[in-house]
MDTraj code that builds the backbone (N, CA, C; nanometers):
import mdtraj as md
import numpy as np

residues = "MET HIS ALA GLU VAL PRO LEU ALA TRP ASN GLY ASP PRO ALA CYS PHE GLY CYS GLY ALA GLU ASN GLU LEU GLY LEU GLN LEU ALA PHE ARG ARG ILE ALA GLU HIS THR VAL GLU CYS GLU TYR VAL ALA PRO ALA HIS TYR ARG GLY ALA PRO THR VAL LEU HIS GLY GLY ILE GLN ALA THR ILE LEU ASP GLU VAL MET GLY LYS ALA VAL HIS LEU ALA PHE HIS ASP ARG PRO GLU MET ARG ILE VAL THR ALA ASP PHE SER LEU ARG TYR ARG ARG PRO ALA PRO LEU GLY GLU THR LEU ARG ALA ARG ALA GLU LEU VAL ARG VAL GLU GLY PRO ASN VAL PHE VAL ARG GLY ALA LEU PHE ASP GLY GLU GLY ASN GLU LEU THR ILE ALA GLU ALA ARG TRP ARG ALA LEU GLY GLU PRO ALA".split()
xyz = np.array([
    [1.6545, 2.2068, -1.0803],
    [1.5727, 2.0862, -1.0694],
    [1.6196, 1.9856, -1.1735],
    [1.6351, 1.8635, -1.1309],
    [1.6746, 1.7555, -1.2206],
    [1.5495, 1.6914, -1.2793],
    [1.5641, 1.6402, -1.3980],
    [1.4548, 1.5631, -1.4559],
    [1.4394, 1.4353, -1.3733],
    [1.3204, 1.3787, -1.3758],
    [1.2996, 1.2535, -1.3047],
    [1.3848, 1.1456, -1.3701],
    [1.4719, 1.0852, -1.2910],
    [1.5646, 0.9858, -1.3412],
    [1.5563, 0.8629, -1.2526],
    [1.5304, 0.7449, -1.3105],
    [1.5327, 0.6241, -1.2278],
    [1.6714, 0.6077, -1.1667],
    [1.6788, 0.5636, -1.0435],
    [1.8073, 0.5461, -0.9781],
    [1.8726, 0.4188, -1.0271],
    [2.0035, 0.4248, -1.0416],
    [2.0780, 0.3131, -1.0975],
    [2.0871, 0.1953, -1.0012],
    [2.0809, 0.2213, -0.8722],
    [2.0911, 0.1129, -0.7749],
    [1.9557, 0.0906, -0.7097],
    [1.9250, -0.0327, -0.6846],
    [1.8029, -0.0651, -0.6127],
    [1.8308, -0.1634, -0.5004],
    [1.9563, -0.1694, -0.4580],
    [1.9889, -0.2528, -0.3431],
    [1.9842, -0.4009, -0.3750],
    [1.9653, -0.4795, -0.2722],
    [1.9608, -0.6244, -0.2819],
    [1.8338, -0.6664, -0.3557],
    [1.8449, -0.7480, -0.4587],
    [1.7261, -0.7892, -0.5340],
    [1.6236, -0.8658, -0.4511],
    [1.6644, -0.9179, -0.3337],
    [1.5724, -0.9910, -0.2464],
    [1.5162, -0.9027, -0.1348],
    [1.5541, -0.7758, -0.1294],
    [1.5076, -0.6848, -0.0237],
    [1.3552, -0.6759, -0.0226],
    [1.2954, -0.6763, 0.0970],
    [1.1500, -0.6665, 0.1081],
    [1.0969, -0.5365, 0.0492],
    [1.1647, -0.4269, 0.0717],
    [1.1158, -0.2973, 0.0248],
    [1.1422, -0.2706, -0.1228],
    [1.2676, -0.2913, -0.1656],
    [1.3037, -0.2489, -0.3014],
    [1.3453, -0.3619, -0.3936],
    [1.3469, -0.4831, -0.3440],
    [1.3953, -0.5934, -0.4263],
    [1.3013, -0.6310, -0.5388],
    [1.3495, -0.6172, -0.6604],
    [1.2684, -0.6487, -0.7782],
    [1.2396, -0.7978, -0.7899],
    [1.3232, -0.8798, -0.7260],
    [1.3054, -1.0248, -0.7345],
    [1.2289, -1.0830, -0.6159],
    [1.1890, -0.9978, -0.5212],
    [1.1144, -1.0472, -0.4048],
    [0.9657, -1.0391, -0.4358],
    [0.9085, -1.1541, -0.4723],
    [0.7680, -1.1590, -0.5129],
    [0.6725, -1.1205, -0.4008],
    [0.7138, -1.1351, -0.2762],
    [0.6289, -1.1015, -0.1621],
    [0.6557, -0.9601, -0.1096],
    [0.7547, -0.8933, -0.1654],
    [0.7939, -0.7612, -0.1188],
    [0.7164, -0.6481, -0.1861],
    [0.7541, -0.5264, -0.1513],
    [0.6867, -0.4076, -0.2047],
    [0.7322, -0.3725, -0.3460],
    [0.8528, -0.4112, -0.3829],
    [0.9104, -0.3861, -0.5156],
    [0.9043, -0.2371, -0.5528],
    [0.9427, -0.1530, -0.4608],
    [0.9416, -0.0086, -0.4850],
    [1.0474, 0.0288, -0.5884],
    [1.0130, 0.1198, -0.6760],
    [1.1055, 0.1725, -0.7769],
    [1.1182, 0.3227, -0.7535],
    [1.2394, 0.3711, -0.7517],
    [1.2670, 0.5085, -0.7125],
    [1.3146, 0.5928, -0.8291],
    [1.2922, 0.7220, -0.8167],
    [1.3425, 0.8165, -0.9156],
    [1.3942, 0.9401, -0.8430],
    [1.4982, 0.9964, -0.8975],
    [1.5543, 1.1198, -0.8440],
    [1.4791, 1.2349, -0.9078],
    [1.4254, 1.3261, -0.8251],
    [1.3476, 1.4372, -0.8798],
    [1.4148, 1.5726, -0.8580],
    [1.5194, 1.5764, -0.7760],
    [1.5987, 1.6972, -0.7542],
    [1.7364, 1.6512, -0.7077],
    [1.8257, 1.7439, -0.6901],
    [1.9637, 1.7076, -0.6568],
    [1.9737, 1.6150, -0.5366],
    [1.8954, 1.6413, -0.4323],
    [1.9027, 1.5620, -0.3098],
    [1.7677, 1.5014, -0.2719],
    [1.6810, 1.4777, -0.3701],
    [1.5451, 1.4315, -0.3417],
    [1.5097, 1.3101, -0.4261],
    [1.4468, 1.2118, -0.3601],
    [1.4062, 1.0864, -0.4241],
    [1.2575, 1.0647, -0.3969],
    [1.1902, 1.0002, -0.4923],
    [1.0477, 0.9730, -0.4806],
    [1.0163, 0.8324, -0.5283],
    [0.9040, 0.7803, -0.4820],
    [0.8480, 0.6568, -0.5369],
    [0.6975, 0.6620, -0.5181],
    [0.6279, 0.5792, -0.5929],
    [0.4828, 0.5669, -0.5792],
    [0.4502, 0.4229, -0.5445],
    [0.3389, 0.4070, -0.4737],
    [0.2991, 0.2733, -0.4323],
    [0.1479, 0.2680, -0.4145],
    [0.0882, 0.1603, -0.4618],
    [-0.0540, 0.1339, -0.4382],
    [-0.0589, 0.0111, -0.3483],
    [-0.1061, 0.0295, -0.2268],
    [-0.1055, -0.0777, -0.1277],
    [-0.2234, -0.1724, -0.1477],
    [-0.1955, -0.3026, -0.1564],
    [-0.3033, -0.4000, -0.1670],
    [-0.3725, -0.4209, -0.0313],
    [-0.4899, -0.4782, -0.0360],
    [-0.5726, -0.4967, 0.0839],
    [-0.5048, -0.5819, 0.1908],
    [-0.4149, -0.6740, 0.1530],
    [-0.3533, -0.7602, 0.2548],
    [-0.2508, -0.6866, 0.3415],
    [-0.2226, -0.5589, 0.3112],
    [-0.1373, -0.4764, 0.3981],
    [-0.2211, -0.3842, 0.4861],
    [-0.3429, -0.4250, 0.5102],
    [-0.4376, -0.3475, 0.5902],
    [-0.3970, -0.3459, 0.7373],
    [-0.4156, -0.2289, 0.7972],
    [-0.4065, -0.2144, 0.9425],
    [-0.5497, -0.2045, 0.9908],
    [-0.5965, -0.0832, 1.0127],
    [-0.7382, -0.0595, 1.0408],
    [-0.8148, -0.0712, 0.9085],
    [-0.9468, -0.0839, 0.9135],
    [-1.0235, -0.0932, 0.7887],
    [-0.9912, 0.0221, 0.6937],
    [-0.9597, -0.0102, 0.5697],
    [-0.9277, 0.0817, 0.4588],
    [-0.7950, 0.1548, 0.4744],
    [-0.7150, 0.1219, 0.5762],
    [-0.5925, 0.1970, 0.6046],
    [-0.4694, 0.1067, 0.5922],
    [-0.3645, 0.1609, 0.5299],
    [-0.2372, 0.0908, 0.5173],
    [-0.1724, 0.0751, 0.6553],
    [-0.1275, -0.0446, 0.6858],
    [-0.0635, -0.0741, 0.8142],
    [0.0535, 0.0214, 0.8370],
    [0.0669, 0.0706, 0.9591],
    [0.1727, 0.1652, 0.9934],
    [0.3124, 0.1112, 0.9719],
    [0.3318, -0.0178, 0.9905],
    [0.4632, -0.0775, 0.9678],
    [0.5036, -0.0736, 0.8214],
    [0.4070, -0.0899, 0.7329],
    [0.4357, -0.0814, 0.5895],
    [0.4659, 0.0639, 0.5526],
    [0.3937, 0.1576, 0.6118],
    [0.4241, 0.2998, 0.5884],
    [0.5679, 0.3296, 0.6311],
    [0.6063, 0.2782, 0.7478],
    [0.7422, 0.2993, 0.7973],
    [0.8444, 0.2382, 0.7020],
    [0.8146, 0.1208, 0.6503],
    [0.9054, 0.0549, 0.5563],
    [0.9227, 0.1384, 0.4301],
    [0.8138, 0.1864, 0.3749],
    [0.8211, 0.2687, 0.2535],
    [0.9068, 0.3922, 0.2788],
    [0.8846, 0.4580, 0.3921],
    [0.9623, 0.5784, 0.4224],
    [1.1093, 0.5462, 0.4491],
    [1.1367, 0.4370, 0.5179],
    [1.2751, 0.3970, 0.5412],
    [1.3455, 0.3701, 0.4081],
    [1.2772, 0.3059, 0.3169],
    [1.3358, 0.2756, 0.1853],
    [1.3642, 0.4021, 0.1048],
    [1.2666, 0.4924, 0.0954],
    [1.2872, 0.6119, 0.0144],
    [1.3930, 0.7022, 0.0780],
    [1.3976, 0.7065, 0.2117],
    [1.5018, 0.7856, 0.2772],
    [1.6389, 0.7224, 0.2547],
    [1.6439, 0.5905, 0.2527],
    [1.7700, 0.5228, 0.2237],
    [1.8219, 0.5558, 0.0856],
    [1.7325, 0.5640, -0.0101],
    [1.7757, 0.5997, -0.1456],
    [1.8267, 0.7438, -0.1489],
    [1.7630, 0.8345, -0.0739],
    [1.8121, 0.9724, -0.0664],
    [1.9501, 0.9766, -0.0019],
    [1.9719, 0.8938, 0.1005],
    [2.1027, 0.8863, 0.1653],
    [2.2091, 0.8447, 0.0647],
    [2.1764, 0.7497, -0.0199],
    [2.2743, 0.7021, -0.1173],
    [2.3155, 0.8104, -0.2166],
    [2.2356, 0.9149, -0.2307],
    [2.2773, 1.0263, -0.3168],
    [2.4054, 1.0901, -0.2641],
    [2.4238, 1.0892, -0.1322],
    [2.5439, 1.1471, -0.0730],
    [2.6686, 1.0645, -0.1050],
    [2.6478, 0.9366, -0.1388],
    [2.7588, 0.8469, -0.1667],
    [2.7488, 0.7900, -0.3086],
    [2.6919, 0.8679, -0.3994],
    [2.6700, 0.8185, -0.5358],
    [2.7984, 0.7747, -0.6045],
    [2.9108, 0.8324, -0.5639],
    [3.0381, 0.7955, -0.6253],
    [3.1007, 0.6722, -0.5598],
    [3.0359, 0.6206, -0.4534],
    [3.0853, 0.5019, -0.3832],
    [2.9683, 0.4075, -0.3557],
    [2.9121, 0.3454, -0.4583],
    [2.7935, 0.2605, -0.4394],
    [2.8189, 0.1388, -0.3509],
    [2.9443, 0.1027, -0.3296],
    [2.9755, -0.0123, -0.2434],
    [2.9694, 0.0239, -0.0950],
    [2.9569, 0.1525, -0.0624],
    [2.9539, 0.1974, 0.0771],
    [2.8339, 0.1371, 0.1491],
    [2.8581, 0.0800, 0.2669],
    [2.7497, 0.0243, 0.3488],
    [2.6947, 0.1344, 0.4372],
    [2.5646, 0.1570, 0.4308],
    [2.4985, 0.2625, 0.5072],
    [2.3739, 0.2011, 0.5702],
    [2.3531, 0.2276, 0.6996],
    [2.2401, 0.1678, 0.7704],
    [2.1613, 0.2741, 0.8465],
    [2.0347, 0.2450, 0.8717],
    [1.9521, 0.3321, 0.9542],
    [2.0020, 0.3232, 1.0981],
    [2.0280, 0.4404, 1.1595],
    [2.0724, 0.4443, 1.2991],
    [1.9597, 0.4909, 1.3911],
    [1.8884, 0.5945, 1.3519],
    [1.7747, 0.6479, 1.4276],
    [1.6624, 0.6758, 1.3289],
    [1.5388, 0.6501, 1.3720],
    [1.4239, 0.6683, 1.2831],
    [1.3070, 0.7179, 1.3665],
    [1.2497, 0.8305, 1.3281],
    [1.1365, 0.8885, 1.3986],
    [1.0212, 0.9054, 1.3005],
    [0.9022, 0.8637, 1.3438],
    [0.7865, 0.8610, 1.2546],
    [0.6673, 0.9267, 1.3221],
    [0.5906, 1.0000, 1.2432],
    [0.4685, 1.0610, 1.2963],
    [0.3551, 1.0383, 1.1969],
    [0.2521, 0.9700, 1.2444],
    [0.1338, 0.9451, 1.1613],
    [0.0394, 1.0640, 1.1782],
    [0.0093, 1.1314, 1.0684],
    [-0.0751, 1.2510, 1.0741],
    [-0.2178, 1.2239, 1.0277],
    [-0.2312, 1.1424, 0.9219],
    [-0.3622, 1.1082, 0.8650],
    [-0.3558, 0.9634, 0.8176],
    [-0.4693, 0.8952, 0.8112],
    [-0.4690, 0.7568, 0.7620],
    [-0.4231, 0.7493, 0.6159],
    [-0.3415, 0.6512, 0.5865],
    [-0.2956, 0.6260, 0.4495],
    [-0.3891, 0.5228, 0.3869],
    [-0.4575, 0.5590, 0.2789],
    [-0.5577, 0.4691, 0.2215],
    [-0.4978, 0.3509, 0.1445],
    [-0.5668, 0.2400, 0.1493],
    [-0.5332, 0.1236, 0.0674],
    [-0.5875, 0.1446, -0.0738],
    [-0.5236, 0.0824, -0.1726],
    [-0.5764, 0.0804, -0.3084],
    [-0.5687, 0.2116, -0.3836],
    [-0.5014, 0.3109, -0.3295],
    [-0.4842, 0.4398, -0.3970],
    [-0.3350, 0.4680, -0.4104],
    [-0.2996, 0.5462, -0.5109],
    [-0.1594, 0.5793, -0.5307],
    [-0.1104, 0.6706, -0.4191],
    [-0.0066, 0.6239, -0.3517],
    [0.0609, 0.7018, -0.2496],
    [0.1981, 0.7408, -0.3045],
    [0.2468, 0.8563, -0.2661],
    [0.3781, 0.9022, -0.3099],
    [0.4640, 0.9231, -0.1861],
    [0.5818, 0.8652, -0.1859],
    [0.6782, 0.8853, -0.0784],
    [0.7928, 0.9685, -0.1344],
    [0.8332, 1.0680, -0.0577],
    [0.9424, 1.1556, -0.1002],
    [1.0379, 1.1737, 0.0159],
    [1.1668, 1.1744, -0.0137],
    [1.2683, 1.1964, 0.0890],
    [1.3757, 1.2884, 0.0344],
    [1.4320, 1.3670, 0.1265],
    [1.5412, 1.4546, 0.0862],
    [1.6542, 1.4478, 0.1877],
    [1.7736, 1.4566, 0.1342],
    [1.8936, 1.4624, 0.2142],
    [1.8975, 1.5990, 0.2823],
    [1.9161, 1.6009, 0.4127],
    [1.9196, 1.7263, 0.4881],
    [2.0636, 1.7727, 0.5068],
    [2.1491, 1.6827, 0.5601],
    [2.2897, 1.7191, 0.5805],
    [2.3723, 1.5930, 0.6057],
    [2.5020, 1.6098, 0.5881],
    [2.5975, 1.5029, 0.6160],
    [2.6969, 1.5568, 0.7183],
    [2.7167, 1.4818, 0.8270],
    [2.8134, 1.5168, 0.9304],
    [2.9023, 1.3954, 0.9527],
    [3.0161, 1.3940, 0.8880],
    [3.1050, 1.2783, 0.8971],
    [3.0336, 1.1552, 0.8457],
    [3.0284, 1.0469, 0.9252],
    [2.9616, 0.9250, 0.8792],
    [2.8090, 0.9293, 0.8957],
    [2.7566, 1.0373, 0.9540],
    [2.6127, 1.0494, 0.9779],
    [2.5450, 1.1279, 0.8666],
    [2.4355, 1.0725, 0.8182],
    [2.3586, 1.1358, 0.7113],
    [2.2157, 1.1540, 0.7618],
    [2.1675, 1.2763, 0.7550],
    [2.0348, 1.3094, 0.8061],
    [1.9387, 1.3311, 0.6896],
    [1.8215, 1.2696, 0.6994],
    [1.7204, 1.2786, 0.5938],
    [1.5829, 1.2998, 0.6557],
    [1.4935, 1.3497, 0.5739],
    [1.3528, 1.3579, 0.6149],
    [1.2696, 1.3082, 0.4988],
    [1.1527, 1.2557, 0.5332],
    [1.0657, 1.2013, 0.4306],
    [0.9199, 1.2185, 0.4679],
    [0.8347, 1.1990, 0.3689],
    [0.6905, 1.2091, 0.3920],
    [0.6181, 1.1187, 0.2934],
    [0.5019, 1.0734, 0.3366],
    [0.4116, 0.9937, 0.2540],
    [0.2901, 1.0815, 0.2255],
    [0.2519, 1.0894, 0.0980],
    [0.1420, 1.1758, 0.0546],
    [0.0344, 1.0947, -0.0150],
    [-0.0892, 1.1427, -0.0072],
    [-0.1958, 1.0814, -0.0858],
    [-0.1965, 1.1440, -0.2253],
    [-0.2905, 1.1017, -0.3098],
    [-0.2983, 1.1490, -0.4476],
    [-0.3285, 1.2962, -0.4622],
    [-0.3828, 1.3577, -0.3578],
    [-0.4125, 1.5007, -0.3613],
    [-0.3002, 1.5847, -0.3024],
    [-0.1916, 1.5190, -0.2610],
    [-0.0783, 1.5908, -0.2048],
    [-0.0859, 1.6160, -0.0560],
    [-0.1839, 1.5549, 0.0112],
    [-0.1944, 1.5702, 0.1567],
    [-0.0863, 1.4875, 0.2256],
    [-0.0191, 1.5467, 0.3220],
    [0.0841, 1.4781, 0.3970],
    [0.0188, 1.3819, 0.4957],
    [0.0526, 1.2541, 0.4844],
    [-0.0087, 1.1511, 0.5680],
    [0.0804, 1.1097, 0.6840],
    [0.2056, 1.0863, 0.6536],
    [0.3012, 1.0367, 0.7513],
    [0.4341, 1.1068, 0.7272],
    [0.5016, 1.1480, 0.8336],
    [0.6314, 1.2139, 0.8184],
    [0.7362, 1.1381, 0.8977],
    [0.8605, 1.1484, 0.8531],
    [0.9691, 1.0768, 0.9192],
    [1.0982, 1.1575, 0.9097],
    [1.1820, 1.1366, 1.0087],
    [1.3184, 1.1888, 1.0089],
    [1.4090, 1.0736, 1.0485],
    [1.5291, 1.0726, 0.9931],
    [1.6194, 0.9627, 1.0253],
    [1.7645, 1.0083, 1.0190],
    [1.8445, 0.9336, 1.0929],
    [1.9904, 0.9473, 1.0835],
    [2.0426, 0.8127, 1.0358],
    [2.1151, 0.8165, 0.9287],
    [2.1796, 0.6966, 0.8761],
    [2.3284, 0.7074, 0.9052],
    [2.3942, 0.5949, 0.9098],
    [2.5378, 0.5953, 0.9397],
    [2.6123, 0.5109, 0.8370],
    [2.7177, 0.5712, 0.7831],
    [2.8063, 0.4994, 0.6913],
    [2.9002, 0.4130, 0.7749],
    [2.9054, 0.2848, 0.7419],
    [2.9874, 0.1901, 0.8181],
    [3.1255, 0.1731, 0.7596],
    [3.1493, 0.2294, 0.6442],
    [3.2780, 0.2137, 0.5789],
    [3.2685, 0.1196, 0.4622],
    [3.3809, 0.0958, 0.4033],
    [3.3877, 0.0097, 0.2850],
    [3.3652, -0.1354, 0.3276],
    [3.3016, -0.2155, 0.2418],
    [3.2840, -0.3573, 0.2755],
    [3.4195, -0.4284, 0.2822],
    [3.4259, -0.5326, 0.3626],
    [3.5524, -0.6088, 0.3792],
    [3.5814, -0.6922, 0.2576],
])
top = md.Topology()
chain = top.add_chain()
for i, resn in enumerate(residues, 1):
    res = top.add_residue(resn, chain, resSeq=i)
    for name in ("N", "CA", "C"):
        top.add_atom(name, md.element.get_by_symbol(name[0]), res)
traj = md.Trajectory(xyz[None], top)
């Protein structure tokens, strides 16, 4: 097990999910908690409401896509310039995600098959209950031009 370490890359500073300079974004900050596992915490404000008291499903999907993307980048840690994109994304809502409470998103790298990287992730409440689960395939596009 690795100590919790903030990740050195946080993507585009204007990114809606992880951009530290996007005042309207989620500004998620990630930490590596195991060799192939990344986590972040988030407290959703009321303006991201879906149903009463519940975090909108699209925001849940965004959080999971972001944390899974950071786990994918662990596979290419020695090549931070590598462009990697979400190719397939599957989501299952199991329980309502509450607004105004600390939520934890965790993702782990499952396997790498050539340019395809497979990850799974979950969103948890403060008691560790699994709220939303996701699986995704990301694809490495190659080196930037």
